[in-house]
C-alpha positions as CSV (number, residue, x, y, z in Angstrom):
1,M,-105.5,21.4,-73.8
2,S,-109.1,21.3,-72.6
3,N,-111.5,18.1,-72.8
4,Y,-112.9,17.2,-76.3
5,R,-116.1,18.8,-76.8
6,I,-118.3,17.3,-79.8
7,I,-121.5,19.1,-80.4
8,F,-123.7,18.1,-83.6
9,I,-126.1,20.4,-85.1
10,L,-128.6,20.1,-87.9
11,L,-127.3,20.7,-91.1
12,S,-127.6,24.0,-92.4
13,I,-126.2,26.1,-95.4
14,L,-125.7,28.9,-92.7
15,L,-123.5,27.0,-90.7
16,F,-122.8,29.7,-88.3
17,F,-126.4,30.4,-87.3
18,A,-126.8,26.8,-86.3
19,C,-128.1,26.1,-82.7
20,E,-126.2,24.2,-80.2
21,S,-127.5,20.8,-78.8
22,S,-126.2,19.4,-75.6
23,V,-124.4,16.3,-75.8
24,N,-121.4,14.5,-74.0
25,N,-118.0,14.3,-75.5
26,A,-117.8,10.9,-77.3
27,S,-121.8,9.7,-77.1
28,E,-122.6,11.5,-80.4
29,S,-119.8,10.7,-82.3
30,D,-120.4,6.9,-81.4
31,E,-123.8,7.4,-83.5
32,Q,-121.9,8.5,-86.4
33,G,-119.4,5.4,-86.4
34,F,-116.3,7.1,-84.8
35,N,-114.4,8.6,-81.9
36,I,-111.7,11.2,-82.0
37,S,-108.8,9.2,-80.6
38,G,-106.2,12.1,-81.0
39,F,-105.8,15.9,-81.6
40,S,-103.4,18.6,-81.4
41,I,-102.7,22.0,-82.7
42,N,-99.3,23.6,-82.7
43,Y,-98.3,27.1,-83.8
44,N,-94.8,28.6,-84.4
45,N,-94.8,32.3,-84.0
46,E,-91.3,32.9,-85.3
47,E,-92.0,31.4,-88.8
48,N,-95.9,31.7,-88.6
49,K,-96.4,28.1,-89.5
50,I,-99.4,26.2,-88.1
51,S,-99.8,22.6,-88.1
52,I,-103.4,20.5,-87.1
53,Y,-103.7,17.0,-86.6
54,V,-106.7,14.8,-85.7
55,E,-107.1,11.0,-85.6
56,I,-110.5,9.5,-85.5
57,S,-111.3,5.7,-85.1
58,D,-113.1,5.0,-88.3
59,S,-112.9,7.2,-91.5
60,E,-115.4,5.4,-93.6
61,N,-118.2,7.7,-93.2
62,I,-116.1,10.7,-93.3
63,A,-116.5,13.1,-96.4
64,S,-114.2,15.9,-95.2
65,I,-112.9,17.7,-92.1
66,N,-112.9,21.5,-92.4
67,S,-110.9,23.6,-89.6
68,Y,-112.0,27.0,-88.5
69,I,-109.9,29.2,-86.1
70,T,-111.7,32.3,-84.5
71,R,-110.8,35.1,-82.2
72,N,-112.9,37.1,-79.7
73,G,-115.7,34.0,-79.6
74,D,-116.3,30.8,-81.3
75,I,-117.5,30.1,-84.8
76,Y,-120.9,31.3,-83.5
77,D,-120.1,34.7,-82.9
78,G,-116.3,35.3,-83.1
79,E,-114.0,36.4,-85.9
80,I,-113.3,33.7,-88.2
81,I,-109.6,34.3,-89.3
82,F,-108.8,30.6,-90.8
83,N,-111.0,28.3,-92.9
84,E,-108.8,25.4,-94.1
85,L,-109.7,21.9,-95.1
86,L,-107.8,19.1,-93.3
87,I,-105.9,16.4,-95.8
88,Q,-106.6,12.7,-95.5
89,S,-103.1,11.0,-94.8
90,S,-102.1,8.5,-97.7
91,V,-100.6,6.2,-94.7
92,N,-103.5,6.2,-92.3
93,S,-107.2,7.0,-93.7
94,N,-108.1,7.5,-90.1
95,I,-105.6,10.5,-89.9
96,F,-106.2,14.1,-91.1
97,L,-103.7,16.7,-91.2
98,Y,-103.2,20.3,-92.2
99,E,-99.7,22.1,-92.2
100,G,-99.3,26.1,-93.5
101,S,-98.7,29.6,-93.0
102,L,-100.6,31.9,-90.8
103,E,-100.0,35.1,-89.0
104,L,-101.6,35.5,-85.9
105,S,-101.7,38.5,-83.6
106,N,-98.9,39.2,-80.8
107,E,-101.5,40.8,-78.7
108,I,-104.0,37.7,-78.6
109,Y,-102.8,34.4,-77.4
110,I,-105.8,32.2,-77.0
111,Y,-108.0,31.2,-79.9
112,D,-110.8,28.6,-80.5
113,I,-110.7,26.3,-83.1
114,A,-113.5,24.2,-84.4
115,L,-113.2,21.1,-86.7
116,V,-116.4,20.5,-88.6
117,F,-117.0,16.8,-89.6
118,N,-119.2,16.5,-93.1
119,F,-120.5,12.7,-93.6
120,N,-121.2,10.8,-96.7
121,N,-124.6,10.0,-95.5
122,E,-127.1,12.5,-94.7
123,S,-126.3,12.6,-91.2
124,P,-126.1,16.2,-89.4
125,Q,-122.7,17.8,-89.6
126,G,-120.4,17.3,-86.2
127,I,-118.4,19.9,-84.6
128,F,-115.6,19.6,-82.3
129,L,-114.5,22.7,-80.2
130,D,-111.6,23.6,-78.5
131,T,-108.9,26.4,-77.6
132,F,-105.1,26.8,-78.1
133,S,-102.8,29.3,-77.4
134,T,-99.8,30.9,-79.0
135,P,-96.3,30.3,-77.5
136,I,-95.5,33.3,-75.4
137,K,-92.4,33.7,-73.8
138,P,-92.3,33.1,-70.0
139,E,-91.0,35.9,-67.5
140,I,-89.3,36.0,-64.2
141,I,-91.3,39.0,-62.7
142,G,-89.9,38.9,-58.9
143,Y,-87.8,36.7,-56.6
144,I,-87.3,37.0,-52.7
145,V,-83.3,36.4,-51.9
146,P,-81.8,37.6,-48.6
147,D,-79.0,40.0,-49.0
148,T,-77.3,37.9,-46.2
149,F,-77.5,34.2,-44.8
150,Q,-75.5,33.5,-41.5
151,L,-74.2,29.6,-41.2
152,D,-75.2,27.9,-38.0
153,P,-72.1,26.6,-35.8
154,T,-73.1,23.0,-36.0
155,D,-76.5,22.8,-37.4
156,W,-77.7,22.6,-41.2
157,T,-80.1,25.3,-42.0
158,W,-82.2,26.2,-44.8
159,L,-82.2,29.1,-47.3
160,P,-85.7,29.8,-48.6
161,I,-85.7,31.2,-52.2
162,D,-89.5,32.6,-53.6
163,I,-89.8,33.0,-57.3
164,E,-92.7,34.4,-59.5
165,I,-93.1,33.4,-63.1
166,L,-95.7,35.3,-65.4
167,N,-96.5,32.5,-68.2
168,L,-99.5,33.8,-70.4
169,N,-99.8,30.2,-71.6
170,G,-100.8,28.8,-68.2
171,F,-99.0,26.7,-65.5
172,D,-99.3,23.4,-67.6
173,N,-96.9,25.1,-70.3
174,I,-94.3,25.5,-67.9
175,E,-91.6,22.7,-68.2
176,S,-89.3,23.6,-65.2
177,V,-87.9,26.3,-63.1
178,S,-84.3,26.0,-61.7
179,Y,-81.2,27.6,-60.3
180,Q,-77.5,27.8,-60.7
181,V,-74.7,29.2,-58.6
182,Q,-71.5,30.8,-59.3
183,R,-69.5,30.6,-55.8
184,I,-66.9,33.0,-54.6
185,Y,-65.8,31.0,-51.4
186,N,-63.1,31.8,-48.6
187,G,-60.7,29.0,-47.7
188,C,-61.8,27.0,-44.4
189,D,-58.6,28.0,-42.3
190,V,-58.7,24.5,-40.5
191,E,-56.7,21.3,-40.5
192,C,-58.0,20.0,-44.0
193,N,-59.2,16.1,-42.8
194,Y,-61.3,15.7,-46.0
195,D,-60.1,17.7,-49.1
196,P,-56.3,18.3,-48.8
197,N,-56.8,22.1,-50.4
198,C,-59.8,23.0,-48.0
199,N,-57.9,26.0,-47.2
200,D,-57.9,27.3,-50.7
201,S,-60.4,29.6,-52.0
202,I,-62.8,28.7,-54.8
203,E,-63.9,31.0,-57.3
204,D,-66.0,29.4,-60.1
205,S,-65.4,31.0,-63.3
206,E,-68.8,30.0,-64.8
207,Y,-72.1,29.1,-63.4
208,Q,-72.6,25.5,-62.0
209,S,-75.6,23.4,-62.1
210,D,-76.9,20.1,-60.9
211,P,-79.9,17.9,-61.8
212,T,-81.6,18.1,-58.8
213,W,-81.8,22.1,-58.3
214,F,-85.2,22.8,-59.2
215,F,-87.6,25.0,-57.8
216,E,-91.0,23.5,-56.3
217,Y,-94.5,24.6,-57.7
218,V,-96.6,26.3,-54.8
219,S,-99.8,27.8,-56.7
220,S,-101.0,30.0,-59.5
221,Y,-103.2,33.2,-59.7
222,N,-104.6,35.6,-61.9
223,I,-106.4,33.3,-64.1
224,N,-103.6,30.8,-64.3
225,Q,-101.1,33.3,-65.4
226,N,-98.8,34.0,-62.4
227,H,-97.2,31.0,-61.0
228,L,-95.2,30.9,-57.4
229,Y,-92.5,28.7,-56.9
230,Q,-90.0,28.2,-53.9
231,I,-86.9,26.1,-52.8
232,N,-85.3,25.7,-49.3
233,I,-81.9,25.2,-50.3
234,P,-79.6,23.1,-47.4
235,M,-76.8,25.1,-45.9
236,R,-74.0,23.4,-44.4
237,P,-72.7,24.5,-40.9
238,L,-69.6,26.2,-40.2
239,D,-68.0,22.7,-38.6
240,G,-68.6,21.0,-42.0
241,S,-71.0,18.4,-40.5
242,E,-72.8,15.6,-42.7
243,L,-76.4,15.7,-43.2
244,L,-78.4,12.7,-42.2
245,D,-82.1,11.9,-43.1
246,E,-84.6,10.6,-40.5
247,D,-83.1,7.2,-40.9
248,G,-79.8,8.0,-40.2
249,N,-78.7,7.6,-43.7
250,T,-76.2,10.3,-45.2
251,I,-77.8,12.9,-47.7
252,F,-74.6,15.0,-47.6
253,P,-71.1,13.6,-46.2
254,S,-68.9,15.9,-43.5
255,S,-66.6,18.3,-45.1
256,D,-63.7,20.2,-43.4
257,C,-65.9,23.5,-43.0
258,G,-69.1,25.5,-44.1
259,R,-67.8,28.1,-46.8
260,I,-68.4,31.7,-46.1
261,G,-68.1,34.0,-49.0
262,T,-70.5,35.2,-51.7
263,I,-73.0,33.1,-53.9
264,L,-74.2,34.5,-57.5
265,F,-77.4,33.0,-58.3
266,K,-78.9,32.7,-61.7
267,F,-82.6,31.7,-62.2
268,I,-83.9,29.9,-65.1
269,V,-87.4,29.2,-66.2
270,L,-88.2,27.0,-69.3
271,D,-91.6,26.4,-71.2
272,Q,-92.7,23.6,-73.1
273,D,-92.2,25.6,-76.5
274,G,-88.6,25.8,-75.5
275,L,-88.8,29.5,-74.7
276,I,-86.5,30.7,-71.6
277,D,-86.4,33.5,-69.4
278,E,-83.5,34.2,-67.0
279,E,-81.9,36.3,-64.3
280,F,-78.6,36.3,-63.2
281,D,-75.9,37.6,-61.0
282,I,-78.0,37.9,-57.9
283,P,-75.6,38.0,-54.8
284,L,-76.1,36.3,-51.5
285,E,-73.4,36.9,-49.0
286,I,-72.6,33.9,-46.7
287,T,-71.7,34.8,-43.2
288,E,-70.3,33.2,-40.0
């Protein structure tokens, strides 16, 4: 959510034809004896439900708070599609709420919201302006995975994977980008020193996950709608050597061999609204 902007205008019957004045975030609200200490707006596009929450430091001089939602501009030049009075909480008089039904367009995802403060004294009205976006499912629109990857005989190597996410709600709305694997591995064909079953093949019946298997964010473009992520996966050498950090501490212990065979990848992107997109059964052949 963007920084709070509070704009105070001269009291006018024709509110939407009033002129803006240049003010700072909280300085003008201080003159009215309160600050906005909390604000949130949430929209559920599956149930067409909207909730608005605003908390102020002191409600003594507040007569009412009206909320306006517009599209294609703010309340001065946009189309007003919502106008409701916030209800003062009976538990905390500094909290004002609204919960109700509202059907927003599936083609527009960013809206302007204005909170209009009316005071008990003769002070000018106050307007708080912000924007919000409706939940839109993220989409995996591209990835780069090699067809094959050759293990080194003795040294650990790195498998690079790039993925691109389209999220019209912006980068901040992405909760995580992760991967899972399903292994179809050959046996080691060596003397088993670490795993007595090392020469048996491995064939996962379902995808395997790990709490550390997350892509790292790289950058965004296209007005913060396209987001690039990357990961370098450590690949064990054929001789099964351990992986050490710069101080000689063990990251991955030794194994009987570096397995060859097929990996199927699943990529998962999760946003903060709980919406998910997946791509799965992406093959990689590991060779010696």
